[in-house]
C-alpha positions as CSV (number, residue, x, y, z in Angstrom):
1,X,9.2,-20.8,39.9
2,X,9.6,-20.8,43.7
3,X,7.8,-17.5,44.0
4,X,5.0,-18.8,41.8
5,X,4.7,-21.9,43.9
6,X,4.3,-20.0,47.1
7,X,1.5,-17.8,45.5
8,X,-0.2,-20.9,44.1
9,X,-0.3,-23.0,47.2
10,X,0.4,-20.6,50.2
11,X,-1.2,-23.0,52.7
12,X,1.8,-25.3,52.2
13,X,4.1,-22.7,53.6
14,X,1.8,-20.7,56.0
15,X,0.3,-23.2,58.4
16,X,-2.7,-21.0,59.4
17,X,-3.5,-19.7,55.9
18,X,-6.8,-21.5,55.6
19,X,-8.0,-20.0,58.9
20,X,-7.7,-16.5,57.5
21,X,-5.2,-15.3,60.1
22,X,-3.0,-13.8,57.4
23,X,-5.8,-11.6,56.2
24,X,-6.2,-9.8,59.6
25,X,-4.6,-6.4,59.1
26,X,-4.3,-5.9,62.9
27,X,-2.0,-9.0,63.2
28,X,1.3,-7.4,62.2
29,X,3.3,-10.7,62.7
30,X,1.1,-12.6,60.3
31,X,1.1,-9.8,57.7
32,X,4.9,-9.7,57.9
33,X,5.0,-13.5,57.4
34,X,2.7,-13.3,54.4
35,X,5.1,-10.9,52.6
36,X,8.3,-12.4,53.9
37,X,7.5,-15.9,52.6
38,X,7.3,-14.6,49.1
39,X,10.7,-13.0,49.4
40,X,12.2,-16.1,51.1
41,X,10.8,-18.2,48.2
42,X,12.9,-16.3,45.7
43,X,16.1,-16.8,47.7
44,X,15.3,-20.4,48.4
45,X,14.6,-21.0,44.7
46,X,17.9,-19.5,43.7
47,X,19.8,-21.6,46.3
48,X,18.1,-24.8,45.3
49,X,18.8,-24.1,41.6
50,X,22.5,-23.5,42.2
51,X,22.6,-26.5,44.5
52,X,21.1,-28.7,41.8
53,X,23.6,-27.4,39.3
54,X,26.6,-28.2,41.6
55,X,25.1,-31.7,42.2
56,X,24.9,-32.2,38.5
57,X,28.5,-31.1,38.1
58,X,29.4,-33.4,41.0
59,X,31.3,-30.6,42.7
60,X,31.0,-32.0,46.2
61,X,33.2,-29.3,47.7
62,X,30.8,-26.6,46.5
63,X,27.8,-28.7,47.6
64,X,29.2,-29.1,51.1
65,X,30.0,-25.4,51.4
66,X,26.6,-24.4,50.3
67,X,24.9,-26.8,52.7
68,X,27.0,-25.8,55.6
69,X,26.3,-22.1,55.1
70,X,22.6,-22.5,54.4
71,X,21.9,-24.8,57.3
72,X,24.1,-22.8,59.6
73,X,21.9,-19.8,59.0
74,X,18.5,-21.6,58.8
75,X,18.6,-24.0,61.7
76,X,19.5,-21.5,64.5
77,X,17.0,-19.0,63.1
78,X,14.3,-21.6,62.9
79,X,14.8,-22.9,66.4
80,X,15.3,-19.4,67.8
81,X,12.0,-18.4,66.2
82,X,10.3,-19.9,69.3
83,X,11.8,-17.1,71.4
84,X,9.7,-14.3,70.1
85,X,6.6,-16.2,71.3
86,X,7.7,-15.5,74.8
87,X,7.1,-11.7,74.6
88,X,4.1,-12.1,77.0
89,X,6.2,-13.8,79.6
90,X,7.2,-12.1,82.9
91,X,10.8,-12.0,81.9
92,X,11.1,-8.9,79.6
93,X,14.4,-9.3,77.8
94,X,13.4,-8.4,74.3
95,X,12.8,-11.9,73.0
96,X,12.4,-10.7,69.5
97,X,15.8,-9.1,69.4
98,X,17.4,-12.3,70.8
99,X,15.7,-14.3,68.1
100,X,17.2,-12.0,65.5
101,X,20.6,-12.4,67.1
102,X,20.3,-16.2,66.7
103,X,20.8,-15.9,62.9
104,X,24.0,-13.9,63.5
105,X,25.4,-16.4,65.9
106,X,24.5,-19.4,63.7
107,X,25.7,-17.6,60.6
108,X,29.0,-16.7,62.1
109,X,29.6,-20.2,63.2
110,X,28.6,-21.5,59.8
111,X,31.1,-19.2,58.1
112,X,33.8,-20.3,60.5
113,X,33.0,-24.0,59.9
114,X,32.9,-23.5,56.1
115,X,36.3,-21.7,56.3
116,X,37.7,-24.5,58.4
117,X,36.5,-27.3,56.1
118,X,36.8,-25.9,52.6
119,X,39.3,-23.0,52.6
120,X,42.3,-25.1,51.5
121,X,43.9,-25.6,48.1
122,X,42.9,-28.6,46.1
123,X,45.7,-31.2,45.5
124,X,47.8,-30.4,42.5
125,X,46.3,-27.0,42.0
126,X,48.2,-23.7,42.6
127,X,46.5,-20.4,43.1
128,X,46.9,-18.1,40.1
129,X,48.8,-14.8,40.6
130,X,46.6,-11.8,41.4
131,X,47.5,-8.4,40.2
132,X,47.4,-5.3,42.4
133,X,44.4,-4.0,40.4
134,X,42.5,-7.2,41.0
135,X,43.3,-7.2,44.7
136,X,42.2,-3.5,45.0
137,X,38.8,-4.0,43.3
138,X,38.3,-7.6,44.4
139,X,39.5,-7.3,48.0
140,X,39.9,-3.7,49.1
141,X,36.7,-2.3,47.5
142,X,34.4,-4.8,49.1
143,X,35.9,-4.2,52.5
144,X,35.5,-0.5,52.0
145,X,31.9,-0.9,51.1
146,X,31.3,-3.1,54.2
147,X,32.9,-0.4,56.4
148,X,30.8,2.3,54.8
149,X,27.5,0.4,55.3
150,X,28.6,-0.4,58.9
151,X,29.3,3.2,59.7
152,X,26.0,4.4,58.1
153,X,24.0,1.8,60.0
154,X,25.8,2.6,63.3
155,X,25.2,6.4,62.9
156,X,21.5,5.8,62.0
157,X,21.1,3.4,64.9
158,X,22.8,5.7,67.4
159,X,20.8,8.8,66.3
160,X,17.6,6.8,66.5
161,X,18.1,5.4,70.1
162,X,19.3,8.8,71.4
163,X,16.7,11.0,69.6
164,X,19.3,12.8,67.4
165,X,17.5,12.5,64.0
166,X,18.1,15.5,61.8
167,X,21.3,16.5,63.5
168,X,25.0,16.1,62.5
169,X,24.9,12.6,64.1
170,X,22.5,11.4,61.4
171,X,23.8,8.6,59.3
172,X,24.1,10.3,56.0
173,X,26.3,13.3,56.9
174,X,28.7,11.2,59.0
175,X,28.8,8.5,56.4
176,X,29.8,11.0,53.7
177,X,32.5,12.3,55.9
178,X,33.8,8.8,56.3
179,X,33.7,7.8,52.6
180,X,36.7,9.7,51.2
181,X,39.3,9.1,54.0
182,X,38.2,5.5,54.3
183,X,38.6,4.9,50.6
184,X,42.0,6.6,50.5
185,X,43.1,4.7,53.6
186,X,42.1,1.3,52.2
187,X,43.9,2.1,48.9
188,X,47.1,3.3,50.7
189,X,47.1,0.3,53.0
190,X,47.0,-2.2,50.2
191,X,49.6,-0.2,48.2
192,X,51.9,-0.2,51.2
193,X,51.6,-4.0,51.6
194,X,52.3,-4.5,47.9
195,X,55.4,-2.4,48.1
196,X,56.6,-4.2,51.2
197,X,55.9,-7.8,50.3
198,X,55.6,-7.7,46.5
199,X,52.5,-9.9,46.7
200,X,48.9,-8.9,46.0
201,X,47.4,-10.0,49.3
202,X,45.0,-8.2,51.6
203,X,46.8,-7.2,54.8
204,X,45.6,-9.1,57.9
205,X,45.6,-5.8,59.8
206,X,43.1,-4.4,57.3
207,X,40.7,-7.4,57.8
208,X,41.1,-7.1,61.6
209,X,40.4,-3.3,61.5
210,X,37.2,-4.0,59.5
211,X,36.1,-6.6,62.0
212,X,36.8,-4.3,65.0
213,X,34.8,-1.6,63.3
214,X,31.8,-3.9,62.9
215,X,32.1,-5.0,66.6
216,X,32.3,-1.4,67.8
217,X,29.3,-0.5,65.7
218,X,27.4,-3.3,67.3
219,X,28.1,-1.9,70.8
220,X,27.3,1.6,69.7
221,X,23.7,0.7,68.6
222,X,23.1,-1.6,71.7
223,X,23.6,1.0,74.4
224,X,20.5,3.2,74.8
225,X,20.5,5.2,78.0
226,X,19.4,4.4,80.6
227,X,20.1,0.8,80.2
228,X,17.1,-1.5,80.8
229,X,17.5,-5.2,81.8
230,X,16.7,-6.2,78.2
231,X,19.6,-4.1,77.0
232,X,21.9,-5.6,79.6
233,X,21.0,-9.1,78.5
234,X,21.7,-8.3,74.9
235,X,25.0,-6.7,75.7
236,X,26.0,-9.7,77.8
237,X,25.1,-12.1,75.0
238,X,26.9,-10.0,72.4
239,X,30.0,-9.9,74.6
240,X,29.9,-13.6,75.2
241,X,29.6,-14.4,71.5
242,X,32.5,-12.2,70.7
243,X,34.6,-13.6,73.5
244,X,33.9,-17.2,72.4
245,X,34.8,-16.2,68.8
246,X,38.1,-14.8,69.9
247,X,38.9,-17.9,71.9
248,X,38.0,-20.1,68.9
249,X,40.3,-18.0,66.8
250,X,43.2,-18.3,69.2
251,X,42.6,-22.1,69.6
252,X,42.5,-22.6,65.8
253,X,45.7,-20.5,65.3
254,X,47.6,-22.6,67.9
255,X,46.5,-25.8,66.2
256,X,47.8,-24.9,62.8
């Protein structure tokens, strides 16, 4: 229904549709917006549908979590959208890339806030026991998939910025090399924790390792040589965000 609505009245979602700007093939940004709004409509429709369902059920915890995550991604990305209009300014710091980073910053803060507000057991409800098989497929496998996608993206990004396409540094060969040992490593790690603690729980060290892998991949694809001022600004912003996240984590840990 959301996708049909966008196609039926596109001028309600694309402010310059009546002027014909989105029909100019040379205007890549407008063409991208024309196609993107149709994809966005499907996601927004699903979100609004599930939100209406949770409102009908009066599950205010689910409603709150959905709104925190949705607005945490949407507001920074919407406000940051102004940045890419500064591409013609004298300060060449890759405004478009900084705009894209705004959704990562806002989304990360939204996940942290949602975790802080809603990740606690409800009164009178105990968490059911989880088997080792459920933990392996429900916890270990998703982390393994995240690490594989991260490594593949990092390899592709590294090969692209350094002109190594078609070599052993290309994403597919290195990703395949990573698949088997990473999968076995994740399974062994969880099995070891189960033997040690007797509880089906994802080791904190496994979560930390996955996060470190993602952070290192971010640095790997952000360091083309020679570094230009735009790259230095991105690296400084990236380092600042990670440092603040670490400080927030340490602060939250001390307050518990």
